[in-house]
C-alpha positions in Angstrom: 4.3 250.0 0.7 1.1 250.6 2.4 3.7 250.5 6.0 5.7 252.7 4.3 2.9 255.2 3.3 1.2 254.7 6.7 4.4 255.4 8.6 4.8 258.3 6.1 1.4 260.1 7.3 0.9 258.9 10.9 2.1 261.8 13.6 4.2 263.6 10.9 1.4 266.0 9.6 1.9 268.5 12.5 5.9 268.8 11.6 5.0 270.4 8.3 3.1 272.9 9.9 5.7 273.9 12.8 7.9 276.6 10.8 4.3 278.9 10.1 3.0 278.3 13.9 6.5 280.0 14.9 6.4 282.6 12.3 3.6 283.5 13.3 4.3 283.2 17.2 7.5 285.4 16.1 5.1 288.1 14.6 2.7 288.2 17.4 5.6 288.8 19.7 7.5 290.6 17.4 4.0 293.4 17.0 3.0 293.3 20.6 6.7 294.6 21.4 7.5 297.0 19.0 4.1 298.4 19.7 5.6 299.2 23.5 8.6 300.7 21.8 7.3 302.7 19.7 4.9 303.9 22.3 8.1 304.6 24.7 10.0 306.0 22.2 7.2 308.2 21.5 6.9 309.7 24.8 11.1 310.3 24.7 10.5 312.0 21.8 7.6 314.0 23.4 9.7 314.6 27.0 12.4 316.2 24.9 10.7 318.5 23.0 9.7 319.8 26.1 12.9 319.9 27.2 14.3 321.6 24.0 10.9 324.4 24.5 11.9 324.9 28.2 8.4 324.0 29.1 10.1 320.5 31.0 12.4 320.9 33.8 16.0 319.6 33.3 15.4 317.5 37.2 11.9 316.3 35.8 13.2 315.5 33.0 15.8 313.4 33.8 13.5 311.0 36.4 11.1 310.4 33.5 14.1 309.4 31.2 15.3 307.2 34.0 11.8 305.3 33.7 11.9 305.2 30.0 15.3 303.9 29.7 14.5 301.0 32.3 11.6 300.5 30.5 13.6 300.1 26.9 16.4 298.4 28.2 13.9 295.4 29.5 12.3 295.5 25.9 15.5 295.1 24.3 16.5 292.1 26.6 13.6 290.6 25.6 14.5 291.5 21.3 17.6 289.6 22.5 15.4 286.5 23.3 13.7 286.5 21.1 14.2 283.7 17.7 13.5 285.6 14.5 13.4 283.2 11.1 16.9 282.9 9.5 16.5 285.1 6.3 14.8 287.7 9.6 18.2 287.8 11.4 19.8 290.6 9.7 16.9 293.4 10.2 16.3 291.9 13.7 19.5 292.9 14.5 19.4 296.4 13.0 16.2 297.0 14.6 18.3 296.4 17.9 20.6 298.4 17.1 18.3 301.3 15.9 17.0 300.6 19.8 20.5 301.0 21.5 20.8 304.0 19.3 17.4 305.6 20.4 19.0 304.1 24.3 22.3 306.7 23.1 19.9 309.7 22.2 18.3 308.9 26.0 21.6 309.3 27.2 22.9 312.2 25.5 19.6 314.1 26.5 20.1 312.8 30.4 24.4 314.0 30.0 22.9 318.0 28.7 20.4 318.0 32.1 23.8 317.2 33.8 25.2 319.9 32.5 22.2 322.3 33.4 23.4 321.2 37.3 27.5 322.1 37.0 28.2 325.0 39.1 29.8 328.4 37.5 28.0 327.6 34.4 26.7 330.9 32.6 23.1 331.4 32.6 22.8 331.9 28.6 24.8 328.7 28.0 23.4 326.6 25.0 25.5 323.6 25.6 22.9 321.6 26.9 20.2 322.5 24.3 22.9 321.1 21.5 22.9 317.8 23.8 18.5 317.7 23.8 18.9 318.6 20.2 21.4 315.8 19.3 19.4 313.2 21.6 16.2 314.0 20.2 17.4 313.7 16.4 18.7 309.9 17.6 15.3 308.6 19.1 13.2 310.8 16.2 15.3 309.1 13.5 16.5 305.8 15.3 12.3 305.9 15.7 11.3 306.3 11.9 13.9 303.4 11.1 12.6 300.9 13.1 8.9 301.2 12.0 10.5 300.8 8.6 12.4 297.5 9.7 9.2 296.2 11.6 7.0 296.9 8.4 9.5 294.3 6.6 9.6 292.0 9.2 5.7 291.5 9.7 5.1 291.3 6.5 7.8 289.5 5.4 6.8 285.8 3.3 8.9 282.9 3.5 11.0 282.8 0.4 11.1 286.0 -0.5 13.4 288.6 0.2 13.8 290.6 3.2 14.9 294.4 2.7 13.9 297.3 4.2 16.0 299.4 1.7 15.0 302.5 -0.4 15.4 300.8 -3.4 13.1 297.6 -1.8 10.8 300.1 -0.8 10.0 302.0 -3.8 9.7 298.3 -5.6 7.0 297.2 -3.1 5.3 300.6 -3.6 5.3 299.5 -7.1 3.9 296.2 -7.2 
């Protein structure tokens, strides 16, 4: 019996804390990565808003958006490589999907900028501004949803539900 107790406690104590360490490492990586993504999406939204107000030239905007897109693509690649706890897989995937939505919004704005370069385009054509508005909406709404998801993922504790719905938020606010 003593031998069994010694085998039970010798060198195995560390493995008990591995999930906690893994969760901590995941949260740290998630926090840092999502902060960079949010800051970049904020810059994208500001650039598109300036374009919509005609304070920024479409050609200059495309250059800026290209830089933003490359940065966000590399962050998205890093997100795909992260190992989320099993209970957070759904939220992690939803975060990735919303990042893709923001990237599609960015591409929509780029399409609007491309329309401005078309020959024989009437000077009072509002079509590019429809693309700008739609793209800005996609970026903004995706960013808001991503912030909600990140808040839930960072606060999640093992054994508790991992939900980022309106109902879950209301119940969390009541507690």
